[in-house]
C-alpha positions, 0 to 999 in steps of 0.5 A: 499518499497526500500529494499529486502523483508528480509531487509524490514521484519527486518527493520519493526520489529526493527522499531516497537520495538524501536518506540512503546517501546519509545512511551509506556514510554511516559506519554502523549501518548493518542493513537497509529495510525499504518499504515497497509493495506487492504492486510491483508485480503489476496486474497486466493481462496474463500476469500471475494472480498470486505472485511470489517473491520470485515473480518478475517486477512489472510496473503497470502504474506510476506508483509501481514505477516509483516502487521499482526505482526505490528497490533498485536504488536500495539494492545498488547502495546496499551492494556498494557498502556491503550490507543486506537490503530487504524490500518489504513488499507490503499489501495495501497498509490500512490503519487509523494513522496511515494515509491510504487512498484505498482506505479513504475511498472505502470510507466514502458514503457511496463507493464505486466498484467494477461490475464486470470484474470485482476481483479479490485483494488483500491488505495488511494492518499497520501494526503487522507492517511495523512488526515486519520492519522490526523483524527484517532489520533484526534478522538482516534479511537480504531479499524481497519479502511479501507481507500480506494478511491471510484471506481476501475480499472483493471491493463489493464485499468490503463495501457491504461489510462497511454498510456503504452504498455500492455504485457499480461501474463499467468502462468510461464511467470510472473516469467520471467516478474518479473526478467526483471522488477527487473533488470529495477528497478521496482521489483514486490513483491508477494503482487503486483503480487497478486493485478495485478492478483486477484485484491484488493478491500475493503469496506470503508464505516466505514471510514466516521463514525469512522474518520469523513472523507473519501477519496475524489479522485476516484481511476481513478483520482489517477491513472491518476495523477500517470502518470503525475508525472515528471520523474527523470531527470539526470543532467550531472555533472558540471565541476569545473573551474580551479583556 
């Protein structure tokens, strides 16, 4: 989340190979739980608005290709060593200690939104995401599971909840907005622009059955807490005294 797309792709591939390679040699390995995302369903024209786990994987951005590759590798390794494999398809995770491109964008003083298609999206709080990992490992779940908070908001609704200044955009204007946002330290990668334009929802009903758990914090509450986080306060350097 803090690197350029090309670096993120390489880091993800290298880490996947190293971690799963080491895990596969461990005799005590019982299951593999991998972080994926509901982005794997894509947001192409005609795609399902609220896909369930049975919907096909359809990458529509670089980030989604990384997730799809990760899920495929986890499944192959788990099958080879004979353990359960669960891909937790998380909604965008927001939390005070989670690097999130969407969170950085929404916390800017001026936030762009699509004036032609301000579609709803859902998120999940970092605490709920962590609980999902524990539950999936404890139960040795052997299939993908969507983990999403109840409810949804649109980008404009999120902006207004945070008392930011909304900037309506159409078509080519997004290119300019992405360049400006990048310079200001809040890049808008393809999958985040896709969310802000087309929305991103998923059916999360299977989580309760498979994990014995479902996220408790509604999307609107998670968004509200996003804007209550303390901003970074830069302290001036302390001058050293002369001995």
